[in-house]
Biopython code that builds the backbone (N, CA, C, O; Angstrom):
import numpy as np
from Bio.PDB.StructureBuilder import StructureBuilder

atoms = [
    (1, "MET", "N", (0.821, -1.153, -0.020)),
    (1, "MET", "CA", (0.005, 0.019, 0.000)),
    (1, "MET", "C", (0.854, 1.317, -0.001)),
    (1, "MET", "O", (1.862, 1.403, 0.699)),
    (2, "ARG", "N", (0.467, 2.231, -0.726)),
    (2, "ARG", "CA", (1.237, 3.511, -0.779)),
    (2, "ARG", "C", (0.999, 4.296, 0.410)),
    (2, "ARG", "O", (-0.120, 4.474, 0.892)),
    (3, "SER", "N", (2.222, 4.823, 0.931)),
    (3, "SER", "CA", (2.176, 5.682, 2.100)),
    (3, "SER", "C", (2.057, 7.126, 1.551)),
    (3, "SER", "O", (2.821, 7.522, 0.670)),
    (4, "LEU", "N", (1.127, 7.875, 2.064)),
    (4, "LEU", "CA", (0.959, 9.288, 1.597)),
    (4, "LEU", "C", (1.128, 10.237, 2.701)),
    (4, "LEU", "O", (0.349, 10.191, 3.652)),
    (5, "PHE", "N", (2.142, 11.149, 2.654)),
    (5, "PHE", "CA", (2.369, 12.192, 3.639)),
    (5, "PHE", "C", (1.134, 13.112, 3.615)),
    (5, "PHE", "O", (0.513, 13.273, 2.565)),
    (6, "SER", "N", (0.793, 13.683, 4.699)),
    (6, "SER", "CA", (-0.246, 14.674, 4.727)),
    (6, "SER", "C", (0.258, 15.939, 3.989)),
    (6, "SER", "O", (1.470, 16.133, 3.895)),
    (7, "MET", "N", (-0.586, 16.753, 3.495)),
    (7, "MET", "CA", (-0.167, 17.875, 2.761)),
    (7, "MET", "C", (-0.349, 19.171, 3.563)),
    (7, "MET", "O", (-0.608, 20.228, 2.987)),
    (8, "THR", "N", (-0.213, 19.085, 4.904)),
    (8, "THR", "CA", (-0.522, 20.163, 5.764)),
    (8, "THR", "C", (0.755, 20.977, 6.090)),
    (8, "THR", "O", (0.670, 21.981, 6.797)),
    (9, "SER", "N", (1.882, 20.576, 5.608)),
    (9, "SER", "CA", (3.120, 21.421, 5.862)),
    (9, "SER", "C", (3.121, 22.702, 5.087)),
    (9, "SER", "O", (2.564, 22.809, 3.995)),
    (10, "LEU", "N", (3.770, 23.679, 5.691)),
    (10, "LEU", "CA", (3.810, 24.968, 4.924)),
    (10, "LEU", "C", (5.251, 25.396, 4.878)),
    (10, "LEU", "O", (6.149, 24.779, 5.449)),
    (11, "LEU", "N", (5.431, 26.539, 4.133)),
    (11, "LEU", "CA", (6.788, 26.929, 3.981)),
    (11, "LEU", "C", (7.311, 27.493, 5.326)),
    (11, "LEU", "O", (6.589, 28.092, 6.124)),
    (12, "VAL", "N", (8.599, 27.255, 5.500)),
    (12, "VAL", "CA", (9.276, 27.693, 6.687)),
    (12, "VAL", "C", (10.654, 28.281, 6.232)),
    (12, "VAL", "O", (11.551, 27.564, 5.789)),
    (13, "VAL", "N", (10.750, 29.556, 6.364)),
    (13, "VAL", "CA", (12.045, 30.230, 6.031)),
    (13, "VAL", "C", (12.252, 31.339, 7.071)),
    (13, "VAL", "O", (11.528, 31.386, 8.065)),
    (14, "ALA", "N", (13.162, 32.168, 6.873)),
    (14, "ALA", "CA", (13.505, 33.239, 7.774)),
    (14, "ALA", "C", (12.294, 34.182, 7.961)),
    (14, "ALA", "O", (11.406, 34.259, 7.112)),
    (15, "ALA", "N", (12.293, 34.843, 9.021)),
    (15, "ALA", "CA", (11.228, 35.823, 9.370)),
    (15, "ALA", "C", (11.175, 37.090, 8.502)),
    (15, "ALA", "O", (12.064, 37.315, 7.681)),
    (16, "CYS", "N", (10.183, 37.875, 8.676)),
    (16, "CYS", "CA", (10.074, 39.206, 8.080)),
    (16, "CYS", "C", (9.550, 39.270, 6.674)),
    (16, "CYS", "O", (9.349, 40.377, 6.175)),
    (17, "GLY", "N", (9.303, 38.127, 5.968)),
    (17, "GLY", "CA", (8.754, 38.121, 4.645)),
    (17, "GLY", "C", (9.751, 38.623, 3.608)),
    (17, "GLY", "O", (9.292, 39.060, 2.553)),
    (18, "THR", "N", (10.913, 38.607, 3.777)),
    (18, "THR", "CA", (11.978, 39.052, 2.851)),
    (18, "THR", "C", (12.655, 37.971, 2.188)),
    (18, "THR", "O", (13.648, 38.200, 1.498)),
    (19, "GLU", "N", (12.171, 36.745, 2.352)),
    (19, "GLU", "CA", (12.811, 35.519, 1.722)),
    (19, "GLU", "C", (12.715, 35.575, 0.233)),
    (19, "GLU", "O", (11.621, 35.772, -0.297)),
    (20, "PRO", "N", (13.792, 35.414, -0.464)),
    (20, "PRO", "CA", (13.701, 35.459, -1.937)),
    (20, "PRO", "C", (13.216, 34.121, -2.498)),
    (20, "PRO", "O", (12.748, 34.080, -3.636)),
    (21, "VAL", "N", (13.314, 33.008, -1.727)),
    (21, "VAL", "CA", (12.841, 31.755, -2.201)),
    (21, "VAL", "C", (12.054, 31.097, -1.098)),
    (21, "VAL", "O", (12.442, 31.158, 0.068)),
    (22, "THR", "N", (10.905, 30.444, -1.466)),
    (22, "THR", "CA", (10.065, 29.769, -0.516)),
    (22, "THR", "C", (10.113, 28.313, -0.893)),
    (22, "THR", "O", (10.311, 27.990, -2.064)),
    (23, "VAL", "N", (9.937, 27.426, 0.060)),
    (23, "VAL", "CA", (9.908, 26.043, -0.188)),
    (23, "VAL", "C", (8.722, 25.384, 0.640)),
    (23, "VAL", "O", (8.545, 25.656, 1.827)),
    (24, "THR", "N", (7.932, 24.510, -0.061)),
    (24, "THR", "CA", (6.756, 23.969, 0.562)),
    (24, "THR", "C", (6.709, 22.513, 0.314)),
    (24, "THR", "O", (6.895, 22.073, -0.821)),
    (25, "PHE", "N", (6.455, 21.703, 1.383)),
    (25, "PHE", "CA", (6.188, 20.274, 1.210)),
    (25, "PHE", "C", (4.953, 20.068, 0.368)),
    (25, "PHE", "O", (3.929, 20.693, 0.642)),
    (26, "ASP", "N", (4.998, 19.264, -0.593)),
    (26, "ASP", "CA", (3.847, 19.033, -1.496)),
    (26, "ASP", "C", (3.179, 17.717, -1.169)),
    (26, "ASP", "O", (2.036, 17.683, -0.712)),
    (27, "GLU", "N", (3.881, 16.657, -1.401)),
    (27, "GLU", "CA", (3.280, 15.335, -1.103)),
    (27, "GLU", "C", (4.451, 14.325, -1.079)),
    (27, "GLU", "O", (5.605, 14.655, -1.351)),
    (28, "ALA", "N", (4.071, 13.055, -0.731)),
    (28, "ALA", "CA", (5.022, 11.959, -0.777)),
    (28, "ALA", "C", (4.318, 10.623, -0.958)),
    (28, "ALA", "O", (3.226, 10.411, -0.430)),
    (29, "THR", "N", (4.914, 9.774, -1.667)),
    (29, "THR", "CA", (4.381, 8.415, -1.858)),
    (29, "THR", "C", (5.585, 7.478, -1.657)),
    (29, "THR", "O", (6.680, 7.696, -2.175)),
    (30, "ASN", "N", (5.321, 6.453, -0.897)),
    (30, "ASN", "CA", (6.385, 5.473, -0.634)),
    (30, "ASN", "C", (7.584, 6.147, -0.031)),
    (30, "ASN", "O", (8.714, 5.801, -0.378)),
    (31, "ALA", "N", (7.389, 7.088, 0.851)),
    (31, "ALA", "CA", (8.501, 7.753, 1.560)),
    (31, "ALA", "C", (9.348, 8.644, 0.634)),
    (31, "ALA", "O", (10.425, 9.083, 1.038)),
    (32, "LEU", "N", (8.896, 8.916, -0.574)),
    (32, "LEU", "CA", (9.653, 9.811, -1.413)),
    (32, "LEU", "C", (8.869, 11.138, -1.371)),
    (32, "LEU", "O", (7.769, 11.252, -1.912)),
    (33, "ALA", "N", (9.464, 12.103, -0.726)),
    (33, "ALA", "CA", (8.806, 13.427, -0.547)),
    (33, "ALA", "C", (9.174, 14.463, -1.622)),
    (33, "ALA", "O", (10.320, 14.575, -2.058)),
    (34, "ARG", "N", (8.128, 15.217, -2.027)),
    (34, "ARG", "CA", (8.265, 16.232, -3.063)),
    (34, "ARG", "C", (8.079, 17.656, -2.444)),
    (34, "ARG", "O", (7.084, 17.926, -1.770)),
    (35, "PHE", "N", (8.997, 18.485, -2.678)),
    (35, "PHE", "CA", (8.972, 19.843, -2.199)),
    (35, "PHE", "C", (8.911, 20.800, -3.437)),
    (35, "PHE", "O", (9.561, 20.572, -4.457)),
    (36, "ILE", "N", (8.104, 21.869, -3.289)),
    (36, "ILE", "CA", (8.020, 22.946, -4.347)),
    (36, "ILE", "C", (8.834, 24.088, -3.945)),
    (36, "ILE", "O", (8.675, 24.597, -2.835)),
    (37, "VAL", "N", (9.719, 24.533, -4.801)),
    (37, "VAL", "CA", (10.554, 25.664, -4.546)),
    (37, "VAL", "C", (10.183, 26.856, -5.570)),
    (37, "VAL", "O", (10.220, 26.735, -6.794)),
    (38, "VAL", "N", (9.839, 27.966, -4.909)),
    (38, "VAL", "CA", (9.453, 29.157, -5.701)),
    (38, "VAL", "C", (10.436, 30.334, -5.450)),
    (38, "VAL", "O", (10.696, 30.759, -4.324)),
    (39, "ASN", "N", (10.962, 30.824, -6.616)),
    (39, "ASN", "CA", (11.904, 31.924, -6.567)),
    (39, "ASN", "C", (11.089, 33.172, -6.706)),
    (39, "ASN", "O", (10.529, 33.414, -7.776)),
    (40, "ARG", "N", (10.996, 33.960, -5.700)),
    (40, "ARG", "CA", (10.245, 35.236, -5.679)),
    (40, "ARG", "C", (11.145, 36.411, -5.983)),
    (40, "ARG", "O", (10.682, 37.551, -5.988)),
    (41, "SER", "N", (12.416, 36.165, -6.236)),
    (41, "SER", "CA", (13.378, 37.248, -6.460)),
    (41, "SER", "C", (13.439, 37.533, -7.992)),
    (41, "SER", "O", (12.801, 36.837, -8.782)),
    (42, "GLU", "N", (14.186, 38.526, -8.374)),
    (42, "GLU", "CA", (14.382, 38.936, -9.762)),
    (42, "GLU", "C", (15.747, 38.420, -10.281)),
    (42, "GLU", "O", (16.289, 38.906, -11.274)),
    (43, "ARG", "N", (16.263, 37.425, -9.563)),
    (43, "ARG", "CA", (17.588, 36.902, -9.954)),
    (43, "ARG", "C", (17.499, 35.340, -9.965)),
    (43, "ARG", "O", (16.787, 34.741, -9.159)),
    (44, "ASP", "N", (18.261, 34.700, -10.924)),
    (44, "ASP", "CA", (18.332, 33.290, -10.961)),
    (44, "ASP", "C", (19.167, 32.720, -9.851)),
    (44, "ASP", "O", (20.203, 33.286, -9.505)),
    (45, "VAL", "N", (18.747, 31.621, -9.287)),
    (45, "VAL", "CA", (19.498, 30.976, -8.137)),
    (45, "VAL", "C", (20.346, 29.792, -8.759)),
    (45, "VAL", "O", (19.824, 28.965, -9.507)),
    (46, "GLN", "N", (21.626, 29.761, -8.423)),
    (46, "GLN", "CA", (22.410, 28.672, -8.949)),
    (46, "GLN", "C", (22.628, 27.589, -7.871)),
    (46, "GLN", "O", (22.711, 26.415, -8.231)),
    (47, "ALA", "N", (22.722, 27.912, -6.603)),
    (47, "ALA", "CA", (22.897, 26.926, -5.585)),
    (47, "ALA", "C", (22.040, 27.249, -4.349)),
    (47, "ALA", "O", (21.835, 28.416, -4.016)),
    (48, "ILE", "N", (21.530, 26.170, -3.657)),
    (48, "ILE", "CA", (20.668, 26.358, -2.529)),
    (48, "ILE", "C", (20.786, 25.241, -1.579)),
    (48, "ILE", "O", (21.017, 24.102, -1.986)),
    (49, "SER", "N", (20.636, 25.516, -0.320)),
    (49, "SER", "CA", (20.571, 24.350, 0.678)),
    (49, "SER", "C", (19.375, 24.510, 1.529)),
    (49, "SER", "O", (18.933, 25.630, 1.785)),
    (50, "PHE", "N", (18.795, 23.335, 2.010)),
    (50, "PHE", "CA", (17.619, 23.254, 2.787)),
    (50, "PHE", "C", (17.897, 22.375, 3.986)),
    (50, "PHE", "O", (18.744, 21.482, 3.978)),
    (51, "GLU", "N", (17.105, 22.694, 5.050)),
    (51, "GLU", "CA", (16.980, 21.785, 6.169)),
    (51, "GLU", "C", (15.554, 21.190, 6.100)),
    (51, "GLU", "O", (14.569, 21.926, 6.057)),
    (52, "LEU", "N", (15.466, 19.858, 6.090)),
    (52, "LEU", "CA", (14.176, 19.223, 6.055)),
    (52, "LEU", "C", (13.956, 18.510, 7.329)),
    (52, "LEU", "O", (14.839, 17.813, 7.829)),
    (53, "SER", "N", (12.748, 18.678, 7.882)),
    (53, "SER", "CA", (12.311, 18.030, 9.137)),
    (53, "SER", "C", (11.097, 17.136, 8.836)),
    (53, "SER", "O", (10.025, 17.626, 8.480)),
    (54, "PHE", "N", (11.282, 15.844, 8.983)),
    (54, "PHE", "CA", (10.234, 14.873, 8.752)),
    (54, "PHE", "C", (9.539, 14.566, 10.154)),
    (54, "PHE", "O", (10.215, 14.365, 11.162)),
    (55, "ARG", "N", (8.193, 14.544, 10.155)),
    (55, "ARG", "CA", (7.390, 14.346, 11.390)),
    (55, "ARG", "C", (6.547, 13.140, 11.359)),
    (55, "ARG", "O", (6.091, 12.723, 10.294)),
    (56, "SER", "N", (6.308, 12.527, 12.563)),
    (56, "SER", "CA", (5.488, 11.406, 12.600)),
    (56, "SER", "C", (4.011, 11.891, 12.820)),
    (56, "SER", "O", (3.759, 13.087, 12.967)),
    (57, "GLN", "N", (3.033, 10.905, 12.836)),
    (57, "GLN", "CA", (1.661, 11.251, 13.016)),
    (57, "GLN", "C", (1.446, 12.006, 14.319)),
    (57, "GLN", "O", (0.538, 12.830, 14.423)),
    (58, "ALA", "N", (2.316, 11.713, 15.354)),
    (58, "ALA", "CA", (2.128, 12.349, 16.665)),
    (58, "ALA", "C", (2.763, 13.766, 16.678)),
    (58, "ALA", "O", (2.632, 14.493, 17.662)),
    (59, "GLY", "N", (3.466, 14.157, 15.549)),
    (59, "GLY", "CA", (4.061, 15.433, 15.499)),
    (59, "GLY", "C", (5.582, 15.502, 15.897)),
    (59, "GLY", "O", (6.256, 16.531, 15.849)),
    (60, "ASP", "N", (6.036, 14.238, 16.303)),
    (60, "ASP", "CA", (7.512, 14.154, 16.610)),
    (60, "ASP", "C", (8.330, 14.247, 15.477)),
    (60, "ASP", "O", (7.980, 13.721, 14.421)),
    (61, "VAL", "N", (9.501, 14.930, 15.596)),
    (61, "VAL", "CA", (10.501, 14.922, 14.505)),
    (61, "VAL", "C", (11.144, 13.574, 14.497)),
    (61, "VAL", "O", (11.692, 13.139, 15.509)),
    (62, "VAL", "N", (11.091, 12.903, 13.376)),
    (62, "VAL", "CA", (11.659, 11.593, 13.216)),
    (62, "VAL", "C", (13.003, 11.592, 12.526)),
    (62, "VAL", "O", (13.803, 10.666, 12.656)),
    (63, "ARG", "N", (13.235, 12.737, 11.739)),
    (63, "ARG", "CA", (14.485, 12.858, 11.065)),
    (63, "ARG", "C", (14.646, 14.293, 10.661)),
    (63, "ARG", "O", (13.671, 14.963, 10.320)),
    (64, "VAL", "N", (15.892, 14.781, 10.695)),
    (64, "VAL", "CA", (16.222, 16.091, 10.176)),
    (64, "VAL", "C", (17.421, 15.848, 9.237)),
    (64, "VAL", "O", (18.420, 15.226, 9.598)),
    (65, "ASP", "N", (17.253, 16.396, 7.968)),
    (65, "ASP", "CA", (18.220, 16.254, 6.947)),
    (65, "ASP", "C", (18.605, 17.622, 6.403)),
    (65, "ASP", "O", (17.841, 18.585, 6.466)),
    (66, "THR", "N", (19.786, 17.669, 5.883)),
    (66, "THR", "CA", (20.248, 18.913, 5.061)),
    (66, "THR", "C", (20.526, 18.457, 3.680)),
    (66, "THR", "O", (21.303, 17.523, 3.484)),
    (67, "VAL", "N", (19.905, 19.096, 2.684)),
    (67, "VAL", "CA", (20.204, 18.792, 1.314)),
    (67, "VAL", "C", (20.668, 20.155, 0.609)),
    (67, "VAL", "O", (20.282, 21.271, 0.955)),
    (68, "ALA", "N", (21.494, 19.902, -0.361)),
    (68, "ALA", "CA", (22.050, 21.060, -1.155)),
    (68, "ALA", "C", (21.934, 20.678, -2.628)),
    (68, "ALA", "O", (22.077, 19.519, -3.018)),
    (69, "TYR", "N", (21.674, 21.689, -3.404)),
    (69, "TYR", "CA", (21.636, 21.587, -4.846)),
    (69, "TYR", "C", (22.466, 22.679, -5.529)),
    (69, "TYR", "O", (22.267, 23.864, -5.262)),
    (70, "THR", "N", (23.386, 22.288, -6.402)),
    (70, "THR", "CA", (24.172, 23.235, -7.102)),
    (70, "THR", "C", (24.179, 22.859, -8.584)),
    (70, "THR", "O", (24.374, 21.697, -8.939)),
    (71, "THR", "N", (23.968, 23.837, -9.424)),
    (71, "THR", "CA", (23.970, 23.573, -10.860)),
    (71, "THR", "C", (25.472, 23.738, -11.403)),
    (71, "THR", "O", (26.351, 24.243, -10.705)),
    (72, "THR", "N", (25.672, 23.314, -12.583)),
    (72, "THR", "CA", (27.031, 23.480, -13.242)),
    (72, "THR", "C", (26.878, 24.523, -14.275)),
    (72, "THR", "O", (25.961, 25.344, -14.232)),
    (73, "THR", "N", (27.792, 24.491, -15.223)),
    (73, "THR", "CA", (27.825, 25.498, -16.358)),
    (73, "THR", "C", (27.278, 24.742, -17.614)),
    (73, "THR", "O", (27.430, 23.536, -17.811)),
    (74, "ASP", "N", (26.630, 25.603, -18.424)),
    (74, "ASP", "CA", (26.135, 25.101, -19.662)),
    (74, "ASP", "C", (27.304, 24.719, -20.566)),
    (74, "ASP", "O", (28.199, 25.536, -20.782)),
    (75, "ALA", "N", (27.316, 23.549, -21.077)),
    (75, "ALA", "CA", (28.475, 23.059, -21.876)),
    (75, "ALA", "C", (28.717, 23.906, -23.132)),
    (75, "ALA", "O", (29.856, 24.144, -23.534)),
    (76, "ALA", "N", (27.593, 24.357, -23.746)),
    (76, "ALA", "CA", (27.707, 25.120, -25.000)),
    (76, "ALA", "C", (28.172, 26.550, -24.778)),
    (76, "ALA", "O", (28.982, 27.061, -25.551)),
    (77, "THR", "N", (27.696, 27.177, -23.779)),
    (77, "THR", "CA", (27.973, 28.601, -23.538)),
    (77, "THR", "C", (29.050, 28.896, -22.505)),
    (77, "THR", "O", (29.710, 29.935, -22.525)),
    (78, "GLY", "N", (29.196, 27.922, -21.595)),
    (78, "GLY", "CA", (30.174, 28.190, -20.431)),
    (78, "GLY", "C", (29.577, 28.967, -19.362)),
    (78, "GLY", "O", (30.224, 29.196, -18.339)),
    (79, "ASN", "N", (28.365, 29.402, -19.522)),
    (79, "ASN", "CA", (27.636, 30.217, -18.500)),
    (79, "ASN", "C", (27.048, 29.293, -17.441)),
    (79, "ASN", "O", (26.694, 28.158, -17.761)),
    (80, "PRO", "N", (26.931, 29.739, -16.189)),
    (80, "PRO", "CA", (26.293, 28.973, -15.128)),
    (80, "PRO", "C", (24.814, 28.816, -15.441)),
    (80, "PRO", "O", (24.193, 29.707, -16.020)),
    (81, "THR", "N", (24.229, 27.620, -15.033)),
    (81, "THR", "CA", (22.800, 27.334, -15.223)),
    (81, "THR", "C", (22.077, 27.629, -13.887)),
    (81, "THR", "O", (22.696, 27.682, -12.825)),
    (82, "ALA", "N", (20.798, 27.809, -13.979)),
    (82, "ALA", "CA", (20.023, 28.095, -12.786)),
    (82, "ALA", "C", (19.362, 26.847, -12.176)),
    (82, "ALA", "O", (18.860, 26.000, -12.915)),
    (83, "PHE", "N", (19.355, 26.731, -10.933)),
    (83, "PHE", "CA", (18.553, 25.740, -10.226)),
    (83, "PHE", "C", (17.067, 26.092, -10.340)),
    (83, "PHE", "O", (16.216, 25.246, -10.616)),
    (84, "VAL", "N", (16.789, 27.426, -10.108)),
    (84, "VAL", "CA", (15.397, 27.930, -10.296)),
    (84, "VAL", "C", (15.584, 29.460, -10.874)),
    (84, "VAL", "O", (16.302, 30.261, -10.277)),
    (85, "ARG", "N", (14.989, 29.753, -11.902)),
    (85, "ARG", "CA", (15.072, 31.059, -12.567)),
    (85, "ARG", "C", (14.273, 32.040, -11.758)),
    (85, "ARG", "O", (13.407, 31.668, -10.967)),
    (86, "ALA", "N", (14.573, 33.286, -11.966)),
    (86, "ALA", "CA", (13.866, 34.364, -11.386)),
    (86, "ALA", "C", (12.334, 34.298, -11.687)),
    (86, "ALA", "O", (11.918, 34.167, -12.838)),
    (87, "GLY", "N", (11.530, 34.394, -10.619)),
    (87, "GLY", "CA", (10.057, 34.369, -10.800)),
    (87, "GLY", "C", (9.501, 33.032, -11.187)),
    (87, "GLY", "O", (8.321, 32.931, -11.524)),
    (88, "ASP", "N", (10.300, 32.014, -11.152)),
    (88, "ASP", "CA", (9.878, 30.701, -11.638)),
    (88, "ASP", "C", (9.802, 29.711, -10.457)),
    (88, "ASP", "O", (10.136, 30.065, -9.326)),
    (89, "GLU", "N", (9.375, 28.514, -10.721)),
    (89, "GLU", "CA", (9.346, 27.533, -9.633)),
    (89, "GLU", "C", (9.854, 26.172, -10.228)),
    (89, "GLU", "O", (9.811, 25.911, -11.430)),
    (90, "THR", "N", (10.335, 25.339, -9.262)),
    (90, "THR", "CA", (10.883, 23.964, -9.563)),
    (90, "THR", "C", (10.496, 23.034, -8.410)),
    (90, "THR", "O", (9.741, 23.424, -7.519)),
    (91, "PHE", "N", (10.970, 21.909, -8.429)),
    (91, "PHE", "CA", (10.722, 20.981, -7.340)),
    (91, "PHE", "C", (11.907, 20.108, -7.053)),
    (91, "PHE", "O", (12.795, 20.041, -7.903)),
    (92, "PHE", "N", (12.000, 19.456, -5.970)),
    (92, "PHE", "CA", (12.986, 18.463, -5.691)),
    (92, "PHE", "C", (12.302, 17.305, -4.913)),
    (92, "PHE", "O", (11.291, 17.503, -4.238)),
    (93, "MET", "N", (12.849, 16.176, -5.025)),
    (93, "MET", "CA", (12.361, 15.026, -4.299)),
    (93, "MET", "C", (13.427, 14.345, -3.506)),
    (93, "MET", "O", (14.575, 14.301, -3.948)),
    (94, "THR", "N", (13.112, 13.815, -2.364)),
    (94, "THR", "CA", (14.055, 13.189, -1.526)),
    (94, "THR", "C", (13.374, 12.120, -0.710)),
    (94, "THR", "O", (12.185, 12.241, -0.414)),
    (95, "LYS", "N", (14.092, 11.072, -0.335)),
    (95, "LYS", "CA", (13.545, 9.992, 0.433)),
    (95, "LYS", "C", (13.457, 10.401, 1.886)),
    (95, "LYS", "O", (14.422, 10.906, 2.460)),
    (96, "GLY", "N", (12.280, 10.176, 2.483)),
    (96, "GLY", "CA", (12.023, 10.447, 3.880)),
    (96, "GLY", "C", (11.854, 9.116, 4.576)),
    (96, "GLY", "O", (11.814, 8.066, 3.936)),
    (97, "PRO", "N", (11.753, 9.170, 5.920)),
    (97, "PRO", "CA", (11.612, 7.985, 6.714)),
    (97, "PRO", "C", (10.148, 7.394, 6.452)),
    (97, "PRO", "O", (9.215, 8.166, 6.232)),
    (98, "SER", "N", (9.984, 6.130, 6.479)),
    (98, "SER", "CA", (8.708, 5.509, 6.148)),
    (98, "SER", "C", (7.601, 5.865, 7.256)),
    (98, "SER", "O", (6.405, 5.743, 6.991)),
    (99, "ASN", "N", (8.014, 6.272, 8.400)),
    (99, "ASN", "CA", (6.984, 6.591, 9.428)),
    (99, "ASN", "C", (6.618, 8.052, 9.498)),
    (99, "ASN", "O", (5.967, 8.498, 10.443)),
    (100, "SER", "N", (7.064, 8.843, 8.431)),
    (100, "SER", "CA", (6.742, 10.266, 8.387)),
    (100, "SER", "C", (5.330, 10.489, 7.725)),
    (100, "SER", "O", (4.922, 9.801, 6.790)),
    (101, "VAL", "N", (4.645, 11.491, 8.288)),
    (101, "VAL", "CA", (3.354, 11.785, 7.649)),
    (101, "VAL", "C", (3.324, 13.248, 7.144)),
    (101, "VAL", "O", (2.399, 13.658, 6.443)),
    (102, "SER", "N", (4.363, 14.018, 7.523)),
    (102, "SER", "CA", (4.465, 15.418, 7.058)),
    (102, "SER", "C", (5.930, 15.869, 7.128)),
    (102, "SER", "O", (6.773, 15.165, 7.685)),
    (103, "ALA", "N", (6.225, 17.029, 6.568)),
    (103, "ALA", "CA", (7.564, 17.482, 6.554)),
    (103, "ALA", "C", (7.500, 19.038, 6.404)),
    (103, "ALA", "O", (6.547, 19.608, 5.874)),
    (104, "THR", "N", (8.583, 19.668, 6.911)),
    (104, "THR", "CA", (8.786, 21.074, 6.664)),
    (104, "THR", "C", (10.163, 21.260, 6.138)),
    (104, "THR", "O", (11.026, 20.400, 6.313)),
    (105, "ALA", "N", (10.399, 22.431, 5.461)),
    (105, "ALA", "CA", (11.704, 22.725, 4.843)),
    (105, "ALA", "C", (11.990, 24.107, 5.054)),
    (105, "ALA", "O", (11.105, 24.959, 4.970)),
    (106, "THR", "N", (13.273, 24.399, 5.346)),
    (106, "THR", "CA", (13.785, 25.728, 5.686)),
    (106, "THR", "C", (14.932, 25.992, 4.626)),
    (106, "THR", "O", (15.829, 25.171, 4.437)),
    (107, "VAL", "N", (14.843, 27.157, 3.968)),
    (107, "VAL", "CA", (16.033, 27.542, 3.086)),
    (107, "VAL", "C", (17.116, 28.085, 4.064)),
    (107, "VAL", "O", (16.911, 29.048, 4.804)),
    (108, "LEU", "N", (18.239, 27.419, 4.010)),
    (108, "LEU", "CA", (19.382, 27.792, 4.841)),
    (108, "LEU", "C", (20.176, 28.916, 4.167)),
    (108, "LEU", "O", (20.488, 29.904, 4.833)),
    (109, "ASP", "N", (20.497, 28.818, 2.949)),
    (109, "ASP", "CA", (21.225, 29.786, 2.213)),
    (109, "ASP", "C", (21.142, 29.496, 0.705)),
    (109, "ASP", "O", (20.778, 28.395, 0.291)),
    (110, "LEU", "N", (21.483, 30.498, -0.096)),
    (110, "LEU", "CA", (21.492, 30.368, -1.571)),
    (110, "LEU", "C", (22.535, 31.245, -2.176)),
    (110, "LEU", "O", (23.022, 32.211, -1.587)),
    (111, "THR", "N", (22.856, 30.861, -3.387)),
    (111, "THR", "CA", (23.821, 31.665, -4.222)),
    (111, "THR", "C", (23.168, 31.998, -5.512)),
    (111, "THR", "O", (22.683, 31.106, -6.208)),
    (112, "TYR", "N", (23.136, 33.260, -5.862)),
    (112, "TYR", "CA", (22.643, 33.593, -7.218)),
    (112, "TYR", "C", (23.550, 33.417, -8.290)),
    (112, "TYR", "O", (24.745, 33.273, -8.031)),
    (113, "ILE", "N", (23.132, 33.408, -9.498)),
    (113, "ILE", "CA", (24.041, 33.199, -10.642)),
    (113, "ILE", "C", (25.192, 34.200, -10.641)),
    (113, "ILE", "O", (26.304, 33.854, -11.039)),
    (114, "ASP", "N", (24.953, 35.411, -10.211)),
    (114, "ASP", "CA", (26.006, 36.428, -10.220)),
    (114, "ASP", "C", (26.956, 36.251, -9.069)),
    (114, "ASP", "O", (27.886, 37.046, -8.934)),
    (115, "GLY", "N", (26.771, 35.224, -8.208)),
    (115, "GLY", "CA", (27.718, 34.941, -7.112)),
    (115, "GLY", "C", (27.403, 35.500, -5.825)),
    (115, "GLY", "O", (27.997, 35.077, -4.834)),
    (116, "THR", "N", (26.468, 36.474, -5.720)),
    (116, "THR", "CA", (26.010, 37.009, -4.463)),
    (116, "THR", "C", (25.253, 35.960, -3.662)),
    (116, "THR", "O", (24.692, 35.023, -4.230)),
    (117, "LYS", "N", (25.238, 36.112, -2.389)),
    (117, "LYS", "CA", (24.657, 35.038, -1.466)),
    (117, "LYS", "C", (23.485, 35.666, -0.691)),
    (117, "LYS", "O", (23.412, 36.884, -0.527)),
    (118, "TRP", "N", (22.582, 34.810, -0.225)),
    (118, "TRP", "CA", (21.536, 35.131, 0.689)),
    (118, "TRP", "C", (21.505, 34.042, 1.805)),
    (118, "TRP", "O", (21.581, 32.860, 1.469)),
    (119, "PRO", "N", (21.402, 34.371, 3.055)),
    (119, "PRO", "CA", (21.447, 35.761, 3.506)),
    (119, "PRO", "C", (22.876, 36.277, 3.338)),
    (119, "PRO", "O", (23.839, 35.510, 3.346)),
    (120, "GLU", "N", (22.985, 37.586, 3.187)),
    (120, "GLU", "CA", (24.301, 38.245, 3.132)),
    (120, "GLU", "C", (25.104, 37.970, 4.347)),
    (120, "GLU", "O", (24.523, 37.726, 5.404)),
    (121, "ALA", "N", (26.470, 37.992, 4.271)),
    (121, "ALA", "CA", (27.297, 37.784, 5.353)),
    (121, "ALA", "C", (27.108, 38.748, 6.536)),
    (121, "ALA", "O", (27.383, 38.416, 7.689)),
    (122, "SER", "N", (26.638, 39.931, 6.205)),
    (122, "SER", "CA", (26.522, 40.977, 7.167)),
    (122, "SER", "C", (25.329, 40.721, 8.157)),
    (122, "SER", "O", (25.234, 41.370, 9.199)),
    (123, "GLN", "N", (24.406, 39.739, 7.794)),
    (123, "GLN", "CA", (23.236, 39.486, 8.603)),
    (123, "GLN", "C", (23.590, 38.584, 9.758)),
    (123, "GLN", "O", (22.724, 38.249, 10.567)),
]
sb = StructureBuilder()
sb.init_structure("model")
sb.init_model(0)
sb.init_chain("A")
sb.init_seg("    ")
for serial, (resi, resn, name, xyz) in enumerate(atoms, 1):
    if name == "N":
        sb.init_residue(resn, " ", resi, " ")
    sb.init_atom(name, np.array(xyz, "f"), 0.0, 1.0, " ", f" {name:<3s}", serial, name[0])
structure = sb.get_structure()
């Protein structure tokens, strides 16, 4: 039988509503969780890392993972490619524990195509 995570998780990122990227747990089947990533900024994102917290039916955290995605350069042009383009969305999938029913994700940091980072080192 397929295990289906509840879809009650919501985005969790830094406070103040200034997050350039949001991430939301979408669904999971057979412990494979899908997260939606939305780039609300006006710049392409090349690299990003997330903290994922998987929870049981009782609400207990059963596992915390950190995942990172970095793109490479386009072979034809030599230019860096985007993980998620400005104003666009993408998704990623990762295996969660079989006893999870929900998950949350937090954007830890990201690097734009131009090399600048969020959050900036001064924060």
